Legacy VTK file of the C-alpha trace (Angstrom):
# vtk DataFile Version 3.0
C-alpha trace
ASCII
DATASET POLYDATA
POINTS 68 float
0.000 0.000 0.000
2.784 2.433 0.886
4.592 1.758 -2.405
1.448 2.512 -4.428
0.948 5.786 -2.565
4.550 6.828 -3.235
4.236 5.914 -6.919
0.998 7.887 -7.221
2.575 10.910 -5.542
5.585 10.703 -7.865
3.369 10.440 -10.933
1.269 13.379 -9.754
4.410 15.476 -9.246
5.605 14.643 -12.750
2.253 15.590 -14.240
2.191 18.859 -12.291
5.656 19.710 -13.616
4.573 18.963 -17.177
1.476 21.134 -16.801
3.615 24.012 -15.525
6.021 23.900 -18.476
3.759 22.705 -21.296
3.090 24.962 -24.295
-0.374 26.462 -24.669
-1.011 24.965 -28.124
-1.514 21.212 -28.081
-2.651 18.432 -30.360
-4.867 16.506 -27.945
-6.144 13.087 -28.976
-8.799 10.973 -27.327
-7.337 7.935 -25.564
-10.391 6.375 -23.920
-13.603 6.631 -21.923
-13.749 5.499 -18.293
-16.487 4.702 -15.780
-15.121 7.151 -13.208
-12.828 10.135 -12.965
-10.562 8.161 -10.626
-9.935 5.511 -13.314
-9.375 8.204 -15.930
-6.765 9.942 -13.776
-5.059 6.660 -12.905
-4.763 5.785 -16.601
-3.405 9.253 -17.369
-0.715 9.010 -14.695
0.171 5.451 -15.694
0.706 6.558 -19.291
3.122 9.288 -18.214
5.070 6.899 -15.980
5.202 4.313 -18.798
6.383 6.946 -21.292
3.320 6.634 -23.549
2.557 10.374 -23.490
3.874 13.579 -21.980
0.636 15.174 -20.821
-2.945 14.165 -20.186
-6.274 15.500 -18.967
-9.663 14.075 -18.038
-12.779 15.987 -19.019
-16.103 16.140 -17.154
-17.322 13.017 -18.987
-14.378 10.858 -17.769
-12.710 10.883 -21.178
-8.917 10.729 -21.206
-7.169 13.103 -23.617
-3.424 12.792 -24.205
-0.661 14.799 -25.834
2.752 13.402 -26.736
LINES 1 69
68 0 1 2 3 4 5 6 7 8 9 10 11 12 13 14 15 16 17 18 19 20 21 22 23 24 25 26 27 28 29 30 31 32 33 34 35 36 37 38 39 40 41 42 43 44 45 46 47 48 49 50 51 52 53 54 55 56 57 58 59 60 61 62 63 64 65 66 67
């Protein structure tokens, strides 16, 4: 449990850093729809950690959008 919490905190810090330095113009593409916002955010963070994309966001309909 403690390892998962540390990994989540690390992923969140990485995402926050990317959001702070990311350019304003982006080519967002839809990655998937999820049943909850929690699952959408978890998938977004996992993609960053795995190197699949550089930035992500979840909209109000639990859709994951990514940008490389």
